[in-house]
KOLRO-253765 format. One record per residue (C-alpha): x negated, y negated, z negated; residue in three letters. Coordinates in steps of 0.001 Angstrom, whole numbers, plus 524288, in hexadecimal, padded with zeros to 5 digits. Example, Ala and Ser with C-alpha at 12.3 -4.5 7.8 and 13.67 -1.06 7.14 Angstrom:
<atoms>
7CFF4811947E188ala7CA9A804247E41Cser
</atoms>
This chain:
<atoms>
65EB462EF3733C3met65146628E173270arg64BF2628527249Darg63E93623B372055asp63742625FF713A5ile6343861AF470A27thr62D40619996FD4Cleu633D4619B46F02Egly641AA61DCA6EE60arg646D561D526FC78trp648A362A217039Alys64D7662594710FBlys651846191F71809tyr651D561436725EEala645B960FD272D60ser63B4D61193722C8ile62E9C6187F72657ser624A661F9971DF4gln6166661BFD72053gln60CD9627627204Dleu5FE13625BA71FB6his5F9D06328272595ile5ED17638DF72187thr5EA7D642A7716BFarg5F69D63F7470F35cys5F9EF63FBD700EDval6080863D356FD48thr6090B631C86F418ser617E5631866F364ser622FD639066F987pro6244162F177046Blys616B962904706D7ser6097C62E3970ADEtyr5FC0C6288F708B4his5F1A862E6971134cys5E31462DA5711EBval5DCF262E8171F89pro5D50063AC072150pro5C707639737254Fgln5C91864251730E1his5D6D3642A673681pro5DB8C6503B739E5pro5DD026539174846pro5EAC1652AF74DD0pro5F43A6585B74BC1pro5F1E2659A173D4Aser5FB4F6595C731E0ser5F88464D65729FFleu6033164C9471FE3ser6108F650FD71C1Aleu61C22647EA71B07val6271864BFD711F9lys63484645FC71152phe63FFA6491B708AAglu64CB8641D570832asp656FE6424F6FDBCcys65E7964D06704A8lys652606553B706BFhis655266556B71536ser64BB565CE771DA7lys650846575372A8Bala645EB64D1372B16val63DBF6493173702gly630F86418473799phe62B6B637B274154glu61E0E63122741C4ser61BEE6230A7460Dser60E4B6265274B2Fasp60D9362F95756DApro600416341475217asn6073463B1B746DCphe612E7643F8745F4ser61B30648ED73AB8val6201D656EE73BA8arg62DA665ABF736ABpro627916604872A66asp6213A6531372776gly613816569172BD0ser60C0964B1A731C9val6031864E5673D4Btyr5F9306463B744E5ala5FB1C6475F7538Eglu5ED92641CE756A8met5E10863DEA74FD2cys5E28F632D37461Ctrp5DB8262C3673B15tyr5E5A062445733D8his5F37C620B7736D6ser5FFB261AFF730F3leu60CE061F87735D7phe61AC6621CA73133met6226562E3C72F6Bala630C362C10731C8val63A67635B972C4Cphe646B063873733F6leu6525563E5D72D26asp659F7646C073670lys666716452672E9Bile66D7A637E172EB5val6712A63400720E6ser67264627F071844glu6678D6237A70F28pro6672D62B5C702C2thr665FC624B66F576pro659006262A6EECEleu6568362CA36E22Cala65717622FB6D716glu64A0461CE96D392lys64917618776C580val63F7860E6E6C074ile63DEA60E656B1AElys638BB6031E6A9F4phe62AFC606FF6A595pro629166097369736arg61D646045768FD4lys6168F60EA368764his60C8B60AC467D4Cgln6026E6142667817lys5F82B612EC66D34ser5EA866132B672CBser5E1E6611EE666B7ser5E1D4611BC6582Bala5E2026030C65754asn5EFFB602DD65BCDgly5EDE15FE12669B4leu5F84A602F067328arg5F7B66032C681F2arg60353600E468AB3gln606D660AC56950Flys606B1605976A312arg61424602476A8AFasp61A2C609536B415trp61790603DE6C185val62492602F46C88Dile6232D607446D6D0pro628995FDE16E0FEpro635F95FFDA6E6D5ile6365E600EA6F5B3asn642B05FC5C6FCB0val643FF5FD2970B7Bpro6487A5F116712E7glu654E15F0DA71B05asn65B845FB7C71311ser669695FE327178Earg66EA260049709D2gly678766021870464pro675AA5F73C6FAEAphe672CE5F5CD6F007pro668B9600B26F0ACgln6625C605806E446met653C0604736E3B8leu64FE9608ED6D60Eval6553760AA56C868arg64EE6603B56BD07ile6507960A136AFB6arg64BF7607AD6A1DAser6495F612926981Easp651A660B2768E2Cgln65E1C60BBD69628asp6625E617B668E30leu661216107368171glu667A9603A168504lys66E0D5FC9A69027gly664775F71669A0Cile666E75ECBC6A470arg65E0E5EC2E6B067tyr65AE05E0946B939ser651285DC9A6C3D2ile64AF75CF7D6C6CBthr642AB5C9E96D18Egly6437A5C6406DFE8ala64E695CE636E5CCgly656005CF686D938ala658875C2A46D217asp64F545BA936DA95gln650505B7BF6E918pro653655BFB16F07Dpro65DDC5C28B6E63Aile6655C5CF466E4C7asp65D2B5D7896EDD9val65BAE5E0E36E270tyr664745E3336D6BFasn664E85ECCD6CB87ile66F8E5F3C66C42Basp66DE35EDEE6B68Cpro672FB5FA256AFC8val66D02605676B74Ehis660DE5FE366BC4Dgly662DF601A96CA97lys65C935F7B36D3C9met662765F5916E13Fphe65F0D5EE7C6EDC0val66AE35E7036F28Bthr667E05E491700FBarg65E845E86170BCDpro650AC5E34E70A5Dleu6482E5DD0D714A3asp6399F5DEEE712EFarg636D45D39A71C41glu63DE15CA80712E5glu638475D02A70636arg62F425DBC570510ala62F6D5DE016F642ser6367F5DA616E9CEtyr631AA5D9826DBEBhis63C425DB826D198leu63C0C5DD4C6C2EDarg645295E6976BBC8ala64A185E30C6AE2Chis650B75EB2B6A39Cala658015E49E6983Bval661B75E96468E03asp66FB25E50C68CBAmet66B635D9016851Fasn661C05D4D568F7Cgly655D85D8F4687FFasn64AA45DE3E69018lys649A55ECDB68EA6val63ED55EF9369855glu634035E78669E42ser637285E36C6AC68pro631B55EC086B702ile62D545E7916C498asp633F15ED356D072leu62D755EBCA6DDC5tyr636035EE116E973ile62FD25EF2B6F6EEtyr637C05EE3670357val633A55F8D470CBBile631F05F3D671A90asp639C45F911725EAmet637215F6BE73444asn642055ECEB7362Dasp63AAD5E1ED73D44asn635E25E1B474B2Barg628D95DBC274E75pro62AA25CD98752AAglu621675C6FB75C33phe61D395B95A758C0gln620915B529766AFasn629155BB59770D5gln61FF35B6C077B91val6112F5B67077A2Ftyr6086F5AF70783BEasn5FAAA5B3B778663gly5F0945B28A790ECser5E5235BA0A79634val5DB5B5B63A7A0A7ala5DC015BD7F7AD57glu5D1415C7607AF2Agly5D0655CA027A079ser5CA165D6B379C4Dlys5D1EA5E17779587pro5D2EE5DF63786F6gly5D4305D092787CDthr5DD035CB3C77D22leu5E8C65C46378320val5F1CC5C0DB777ECmet5F8335C5D976B7Bgln6065B5C86776823val60AE55C96875A14thr6171D5CF687543Aala61AD25CF31745DAasn622F05D94D73EA7asp629EB5D5487323Cser629335E30F72CDAasp61E995E7817238Casp611D55E6E172B05asp60BA85F0C0721BCthr614D75FB0C726EDthr617885FFB273494ala623E05F76573499asn61BCC5EB0D7363Bgly610945F06573E50met6122B5EB2674C20val60C0B5F0D37584Farg60BCD5EAC4765EBtyr60C875F0387739Barg60E915EB0378153ile61B525EF1678792leu619CD5E9407952Aser611435E0DB79DDCgln616195D8847A92Athr6111B5D8F37B3B7pro60A705E61D7B4C4his5FEB45E0707BBD6met5F44C5E4B97BDE5pro5F7E55EFAC7B44File603825F0FF7AAE5pro5FACC5F11A79EDDasn5F2645E4F57A013met5F39F5E20C7918Aphe5F3755E989784B9thr5F7045E5A0776E0ile5F1285E8CF769ACasn5FC255EFEE762DCser5F8DD5EA7575576glu5F45F5DC7575814thr5FC615D90E7641Bgly5F0675D49176BC5asp5F2475D5DE77A71ile5E6345D94478280phe5E37C5DB58790C2thr5E2EB5E9A4793FDmet5DE355E9867A1EFala5D6EB5E0C07AB51ala5DD025DA577B715gly5E3BE5CE277B1E4leu5E5155C4E27BD72asp5EC9F5B8237BBF3arg5EDFC5B6BB7CA90glu5F5DC5C3797CAB0lys5FCBA5C36F7BD7Bval5FCE95B6D87B5ABser605225BBA27AA2Bgln608B45C8417A366tyr614C25CABB79B22ile612405D45D7901Bile61D215DA1078791ile617925DD6E77A2Aval61EA35E60677049gln61C525E59E7619Fala620EB5F185759ADthr6202D5F3B474B0Basp61E96600EF74446met610C66004E749DBglu61617600A07579Egly61EB460CAE75605asn628CD60B2C76095leu631EA6153475A7Aasn6331260EDA74D25phe62DB76010774EF4gly634DD5F4A27529Bleu62FF65ED1975E81ser6304F5DFA776487asn62AAE5D9FC770FEthr6246E5CD61775A3ala61F5B5C83078288thr6113D5C4AE78511ala60E885BBDE790C1leu600655BD6A794F8ile5FB9B5B33F79E9Eser5EFD75B6947A6C5val5E74F5AA827A6BFthr5DF7C5A6B17B281asp5D0E05A7A77B436ile5C9685A2697BFC2asn5C8935AF3B7C714asp5CCA45A9AA7D455asn5C36D5A0087DAEEpro5C99D5958E7E374pro5C9A0598527F205glu5CABC58E677FCF9leu5D52D591AE806ECthr5CC5258EF28129Dala5BE1858F9781612arg5BE045821B81C70thr5C5AF5759581AA1phe5C5A5568E482275ser5C9C555ABB820F0gly5C86254D048267Bglu5C5115400982035val5C4D853234825DFpro5B80152B7F82385glu5B719521DE8183Dasn5C2C5528288116Aser5C22A52AA1802C7val5CA805331D7F9AEasn5D0E253A3080512val5D3A9548EE804CBval5CDE454E5F81151val5CFAA55D1D80F37ala5D76D5664680679asn5D14D57304801A9leu5DAE257DB17FD8Athr5D707588107F3ABval5DD22594447EDAAile5DAF4598647DF83asp5E2E85A36B7D971arg5E00F59F6A7CB7Easp5EA2B598867C317gln5EE0558BC17C9C2pro5EA3157ED87C38Chis5E0625853C7BA7Bser5D184583667BA82pro5D08F590F57C093asn5D8DF58C207CC09trp5D49757DF57CD5Bala5CB0157C597D87Eala5BFB2573097D98Cgln5B8C9570357E652tyr5AAA956CEC7E91Carg5A414568597F5A8ile5980C570BE7F6DEala5925756A6B8031Bser5951C5614780E68gly5971155493806C3asp58A1254FD080175pro58EAC541AC7FFFAgln59AEF545297F85Agly5A54054021801C2his5AF3354A857FDB8phe5B51654FB17F110leu5BE6F55B217EF6Aile5C91C559067E571arg5D1F3563FF7E092thr5E09E562AC7E20Fasn5E5AB566697D472pro5F2A556B327D9DCile5EEB1574CC7E476asn5E0015762C7E1AEasn5DC67571647EF60asp5CFC956A237F1EBgly5D15D55C697F77Amet5C545557F47FEEAval5C4E05493E7FC7Athr5BC2353EB08021Eval5B5F45370C7F6F1val5AB75530027FECBlys5AE08529E380C20pro5A8CA53155817CDval5A36952AD082434asp5A6BD5305583179tyr59A8D52A408373Eglu59220531F482DAAgln5997F53EE082BB7asn5A43354383834C5arg5A6D95502082D26ala5A39A556ED8203Dphe5A2115659A81E0Cmet5A4AD5688E80FB9leu5A31B5753980826thr5ACE95763D7FCF4val5AC9657FC17F18Aile5B866581C97E8A8val5B850587397DACDser5C0BE587157CE8Easn5BF5457DFC7C30Alys5BE0B589FD7BA53ala5B2E65937D7BCFEpro5B61E5A0A47C2DFleu5B82F5ABED7B9A3ala5AD075B5257B706ser5AAB65BE167C27Dgly5B2835B5F27CC52ile5AAF75B1357D834gln5AE0B5A5767E0CFser5B5275A8317ED63ser5AF4B5A6287FAD6leu5BB1259D9E7FDAAgln5B725593D97F327ser5AFDD58B857FD2Dser5B3AD5856E80A32ala5AF1D57B928143Cgly5B5CF56E6781618val5B4005664782280thr5B701557B38213Aile5B7EB54FA682DC2ser5B5D4540E782CD5val5BEBC5386283528gln5B98352BC883B07asp5C11B51F46837CDval5BEFC5110783B5Easn5B69D50BCD83081glu5B5CD4FDAA82C46ser5A9FA4F58F8300Epro5A03B4F4F982516val597764E98A82156phe58A114EF6181E8Epro5877D4E5F981369thr593894E2D480BA9asn593294D93B8053Bpro588934D22880CD7lys580F14C771805B6ser579EA4BBE380C1Eile573604AFA98067Farg574E64A1BA80B7Fphe573154942580607glu57F4A48C84803C2glu581EF4816280CDFgly57FD24897381923val58686481F082416pro592094872082BD5ala58EAE48FF88373Agly583314968C83081thr581F14A52D83347thr580FF4AC8C82682leu5804D4BAF882A57thr586024C5CB832C3val58FA54CE0782AFBphe592034D9958341Bala598EB4E6938316Bala596644F41C836DEgln5A09F4FDB183C19asp59EB750B648361Cpro5A5A7511D1841ADasp59987515538497Bleu5A0BD51D8985384phe5AAB1512FB856F4ile5A7375064085DD9gln5AE9C4FB58856AEgln5AD7E4EC8685598thr5AC834E59884889val5B2394D80984699arg5AFEA4CF0A83AE9tyr5B88D4C56C833B6ser5B83B4BD7E82768lys5C0324C32681C62leu5BCCA4BA4F810E7ser5B58D4AD41810E6asp5BA344A53B80524pro5B3544987A808F2ala5B4E449A90817AFasn5A65749886819B2trp5A3384A408822C8leu5A6414A90C83083arg5A38B4B6C5835F1ile5A14D4BA6984408asn5AC134C3B68485Carg5A3524CCAB8503Fthr5960B4CD2B8497Casn598FA4C90283B6Bgly590354BCEE83B59gln593B04B3D882FFEile592044A50F83113thr595E9499B98283Fthr5A1A8490FF82AB8met59EBA4876A81F9Cala594034839A8164Dval5917348DBB80BD8leu59272487E97FE40asp58D7048F627F28Barg59563486D17E969glu5A23748AA97F00Bser5ACFC490C77E7F0met5AC7F49CC27F0E1tyr59E8649FED7ED27val59CC24A9107E186arg58F374AA887DB8Easn5890F4A4267E792asn58F414AE957F05Eile5999D4AC347FAB8tyr5A0F84B84E7FF7Fglu5A8494BA4880C44ala5AED74C6AE81178thr5AF1C4CAC981FC4phe5B6DC4D5228272Bleu5B1764DE6483191ala5BBC64E5BB8399Fala5BA154EF69844DDasp5C3394F23C8505Easn5C5595008584D3Agly5D25E5079C84C44ser5D6CF5047F8424Cpro5CE194F8AB83FFDpro5C57B4F8F183404ala5BF624EDA582CC6ser5B5664EB6082230gly5B1DF4DFCD819AEthr5A4ED4DA0F815C6gly5A1254CFBA80BDAthr596D24C55380E68leu590944BF2980268gln589724B231804B5ile580274AE7A7F9D1his57F7549F857FA60leu5728F499787F643ile5748148CBD7EF03asp56F7E47FAD7F412val56FF54729E7ED1Easn57C3546D497F370asp583AB468B97E76Easn5804745CA27DF63ala581E245D647D0B2pro58E06457BD7CA47val58D1A450A37BD48met595B0453F87B1A2met59D3A44EDA7AA48pro5A4E0444B87B1D9lys5A92043CFE7A5E1glu5A2BA4399D798E5ala5A4254309E78D0Agln59A2C4280778613leu59A4141E5377AF0cys598E34100C77E88glu58D2540EC977579arg58140416E777834ala57DC1420DC76DE4asn576C142DF876DDEpro5839C4358C76DCCarg5898342E227792Eser585484360378511lys58AE743E4279027val5853644B7E79422asn585DE44DB67A2C1ile5826F4595B7AB4Bthr5846345DCF7B966ala58953469887C111ser5848146E677CE2Fasp58B734783D7D714ala57EA047D187DC64asp576A24880B7D6ABala5695A488317D073asp55FBF481DF7D3C8pro5685F4776D7D9B0his56E81473677CCBAval5685246E047C054gly560D8468317BA4Dpro5685F45C007BDE7phe5636F44DEB7BE5Aval56C98443797B8B8phe56A01434E67BB83glu5713D428067BC11leu571E7420987C8EEpro56AA8413A87CA26ser5769B40CD87CF86tyr57E07406417C9AFpro573DD4014F7C006pro57DB1401497B4B2ser57DA44102A7B499ile56F8B411897B08Carg570B8405797A7D7arg57C0440AF479FD1asn5799D419C57A096trp56E844235679F5Fthr56CDD432157A1FCile5639643B0379AB6ser560C24492C79EA8arg563BD453D9794B8ile560B34602579CA8ser56064464C17AA93gly56F42464B47AB83asp5735045A587A160tyr5713944BB679F18ala576C64411279619gln57D3543441799E5leu57CFF4292F78FD3arg57DB741A6878EBDleu57142412EF7913Barg576854063C78B26ile57AF84052077CEDpro588F9401767801Atyr59237402F678B97leu5A0473FE4478C8Dasp5AACA4085778ACDala5AF1740C3479860glu5AE9D4174A7A248val5A237417357AA57tyr59F0541EDA7B6C3asp590FA423277B53Aval58A9E428E77C197pro5806E433977BFA1ile577F043A0F7C9ECile57615448E57C806val56BE4450927CFE0ser569B545F6F7D056asp55D0A467107D1E6ser55F4746BDD7DFC1gly555CE46AC17EAF4asn558B74609C7EF47pro5603F45BDE7E362pro56E28456C47E4A5leu5735D44B167DCEAser580F5446AB7D96Basn585C2439857D41Carg5905943C007CA02ser598A9432BC7C1FDile59B73434E27B3A5ile5A5F742CAE7AD0Dlys5A1154285779FBCval5AAFC422C07961Blys5A42C4194678CFEval5ABFC416E578085cys5AA6D4121C7727Fpro5A6F541D4576961cys5A8AE41FF775AF5asp59E1F423E475177asp59E5C431E87567Casn59BD942D9D76470gly5A9AF430777691Fasp5B1A5426C37711Ecys5BC5D41FC67699Fthr5CA8441F7C76EADthr5C9ED4112577283thr5BCFB4134A778A5gly5C21941EEE78044ala5CD0441672785BFval5C3DB40B9F7892Eala5BA894154878F14ala5C57841A8F79757ala5C5B340D2879E33gly5D280407A379898leu5D0FC3F9077975Cgly5DA403EF0979180thr5E1F93EDB279E24gly5E4563FC3379EC1ala5E8FA3FCC0790BCile5F26D3F14779336ile5F7B73F81E79F3Eala5FA474045C79751ile601923FCA678CE8leu60A093F5CB79739ile60DDE402FB79CE0cys611DD407D778F81ile61A5E3FBC478D30ile621193FD3B79A6File623FC40B6B7975Cleu62A48407D978A5Fleu632C33FD6D790FBile637A44076079AE1leu63B5A410C679022val642C8405E8788E9leu64A50401E779527val64E3C4100379797phe6535E41179789B7val65B66404E678ACCmet661404093C797B1trp665534163F791CEmet66C3140F6178670lys6735B4063778FC5arg6782A4118A797CCarg67CF34183578B88glu684E440C27787C5lys68B1640BA479552glu68F604199A793E7arg695BC416E6786C8gln69D2B40AE878C83ala6A49E4132D79699lys6B354414FB793A2pro6B3A342371797D0leu6AC6A42EAB79218leu6A8224335879F87ile6A2F342CBD7AB82asp6AC8B429FA7B69Epro6A525432DA7BFA0glu6A6F543DEF7B5AFasp6B5B343BA77B47Dasp6BCD8447467BA30val6C9FC440747BA74arg6CFF943CFE7C797asp6C6EA446EE7CE0Casn6CC45451877D6E9ile6C6DE45EF67D34Dleu6C95C468867DE38lys6C8C7477057DB23tyr6CA71482E67E3B2asp6D89E486187E674glu6DDAE4939B7E35Cglu6E6AC49A617ECF8gly6F3934A0F47EA36gly6F62F4AF3A7EBACgly6F12E4B8267F631glu6FBF24B37E7FF91glu6F9AC4A50D7FCD7asp6ECC44A2F48038Cgln6F17B498AD80D46asp6F54A48D6D8046Ctyr6F61347EC6805E2asp6ED3B477677FC9Aleu6F54346B0E7FEBBser6FFF5470CE7F666gln6F6DE46FC67EAD4leu6F3C54616B7ED36gln6FB19455597E932gln70432450817F430pro700BC4436E7FA0Dglu70EE343F117FBD7ser71CB64426B7F869val71FCF444D4806C1glu7165F4500C806B2his71E23456687FBD3ile72B49453D0801CFile72744458A180F4Bser7217E46535809CElys729A44714D80D0Cpro732114770180299val72ACD481897FB70gly720A8483107F14Aval719954763B7EF50arg7127046E197E511arg71726460DF7E0ACval70D0C459067D921asp70F8244AB97DBAAglu70C9C43E287D48Earg7187C436F27CF01pro71B1B429FD7D563ile71BC8421617C954ile7140A4164F7C38Dala706B741A7D7BEDEglu70367419867B091ser6F9F540F2A7ABECgln6ED0A414707A673tyr6E4E540C8C79CE5pro6DA184045D7A304val6CC30406E679E9Aarg6C5793FA92799B8pro6B8F73F6977A0A5ser6B0D93F6D479439leu6B7D23FFCD78AC4pro6B37E4021477CF6his6AEF440FCE77A55pro6B9554114B76FD2gly6C44240EE6779C8asp6C0C841ABA78219ile6C969423C777A28gly6D50141A9677AD6asp6D3514191778963phe6D35D427D878B6Aile6DF74429D978311asn6E6DA41F0578A40asp6E368424B07976Fgly6E7994325979324leu6F48942D3B78E0Aarg6F75D4261079ACBala6F3FB4320B7A2ECala6FD1243AA679B1Easp708894315A79D82asn7058642F1F7ABE4asp70E7B437C57B45Apro7074C433987C090thr6FA82439967BBF3ala6F79D447467C0DFpro6FB6A451AD7BEBCpro708EC44D1B7C267tyr714814518C7BA76asp71BE8457D67C5C1ser72031465257CA7Aleu714DB46D047CFB6leu718734775B7D9D7val70CFC47F997DEB9phe70BCF4877C7EB44asp7105A4957D7EB52tyr7050249EA77E99Cglu70AA64A9D77F190gly710254B72B7EE66ser7031C4BDE77EED7gly6FDB64B72A7E2D8ser6F9234C0157D7FCthr6FDCF4B6347CDD2ala70ABF4B94C7C750gly7162E4B0387C592ser715E74A6D27BA22val724A84A7187B91Aser723964B2B57B00Bser71C584AABD7A5DCleu7257D4A77079AA6asn7239749EE278EF8ser71D894A5B97838Fser7275249F1777AB0ser733514A714777BDser73BA549B6E773BAgly73D9F48D3A7770Casp731C2484A37762Agln7318F47636772FEasp72A8446EA177DD2tyr72D904612B77864asp71F5245F3677532tyr71D1C45D5E783DFleu7230C44FC878294asn717AF44C14779EEasp70DAE44FA77843Ftrp71021443F378CFEgly7161E4419379A6Dpro70E2144C5E7A0BEarg716204569679960phe7231D44F6E79ACFlys727854588F7A595lys725024648679D46leu72BA545E2F791CDala737BE45B9B79A2Dasp737EC4699779F3Cleu73578470BA7927Atyr736B0467787873Fgly743CC4615278A2Dgly73E0B4534278996gly745364472778586glu74F1444899790ABasp754C64545A78A1Basn
</atoms>
């Protein structure tokens, strides 16, 4: 049985260790040692101290073990150092060779301290003696009992004189957690009632009370401190089961990688809570099994050896063990965690081209075409800056025709044409390409000889389009050039110097259809007069587009634009504005008309303009006058004091400033009218000025009267027609009367076996002989009785509207009593529909009435229901 020593009253219990500070030792209690380190430790092996142990049975069969291999404990209790040391802390564990149950301790009694007073001087002052200091009570956690277990006995010196009752208060007694401790009120024995857990509560502070039988305080309360002694009952727990760390490849030994941390809930001031770390395994064992080491106290993981290479091993799996009891594997509790160490990449592998030379082809004049693909190998981590390649053309392309782009997926170099190449100038390119990484190479790494290569690009000849040397081509001509005038030669050149080809020309765009181009030499001539004022001319420039095509395979064509700058000539006379004006019939300073002119030509063939009145007819200059305001404006006014209100056509001659000048005779319509005080034409004057004389006004009035008469005649005709409608004897027109009209509908067939039927059986027979001669069988008899026809009332020629109702009632009464009116009151026998009909027989239909029914009311319905009345009602004959 294993038994360990504790402080206080306990002699032995399971899994409790005694801490020994070993140096020159002085015993401070039977179970603890306090040692002072010597200045010079004795050489090993040397006896350092003596450990004594006595149990209640005074057993001598006791063995000793040391938790530190640097020390040993002999059977007699002597402690020896196995090697040189300076200071150490270890545990001596006592092993009982005889298995037995825990033995009760000797009773420990705590008395209430007494207060003694003593005279100190003649003046009567007394000093109080210092109270006893009650030592703390130590209770181990996780005790197996049995419970309740006595801890201590509390006793008062007055218990012999009178009855004393004891009690305890505080957390653990009458405060939460309640009833952990209790006390025998008579004998003063205090017990613990259940196992304690130091991780839940490490100490308790109670107060003991002593009162007499009446509840009067006998002693002052004393403080009891109870400490829970820690046991190694908790394993170290890692904060994470898996830790992730990283270290750069090529790191030197001693490089910090990561840290793992484990916590132990036991007392960290004792060995129970002191955790130590070690590495159990490393996977893979490359390049050596011990690439990493760990600080046993802090959990820091370091590299132990050189040789980390991501290209060989990209990740290591480390199993780390944490053990308490300062790492003692025999007595400590352990736990493990996994550390994943990723080896990060550095640029220690330069990119290498897979070949020394590459080749490609490109058609001339092509752009953004990949002409060659450069493959490269880089052993660094893919898609990282250490792996990503970038290409540079070192020589062979001084004009920058090519650019090498990197394919982000496979890291290849794509040689791309970014500037058109010309076969006639360069038939091939010899490029020197150098490849490198985006990230610089690691220290000490040199570029590979395979980081450069030659690239040969062959240019393929293609049929190029003819090119106009000057495009667009500008020429200057005066407008008005006659048709057939040669303007210029707009010829194109064929870039294909090594192929003999013919170029032909055609017109592609000529908005005004003014030009013609020679098909073979490109000579341009006019087909019409060039007009600068044409709508197709913009900013004095006329543009036409021409096409030049060769006879190559395939044919190629090019376009050229000809811009004709038209020089203005004075070919447009000015036009006067406005065309209409208004003046007062009496001359006054405010009665005037401002006139101007517009000219389609350009400067200097426009203003200033000259305005003048013609000499013929003479009345123009007699009645009107023109005065110049500015170079572009003039005023027209009356020369005479008064002029009749009327519309006058005033001719005016306008001349521009061209060389030679052009003139235009324009007419302005001037409305002369009476004006008010403000100089504005009055309404009557405006009408008179508009040229409406008395005859015109009379004509307008006659038209209005005729229109009113037509409206009146139309209204009278509508009223007459309404009266004619009301005078008719019937409510509807004869053409809307549906009586005596035959309405023919589609005939329905019989059953499925009655498809061949005679429609004549459904029609009224024309004669009795037809009925008699018909074969015996199923037939229909619907014939008109041969009797005198009833007399119907005659409609008067001009009936009164009030007689319409009487006329209708009389006609209805006569029709009801007329047996000759259809439908005839006779037996109707219809054709047999056939046995295949889906319709059932109507013979199964019975009257819904369960008893006799009186049908005499049929006699009141007229002659049409006389037959039914005779059959069902019994009639007058009965």
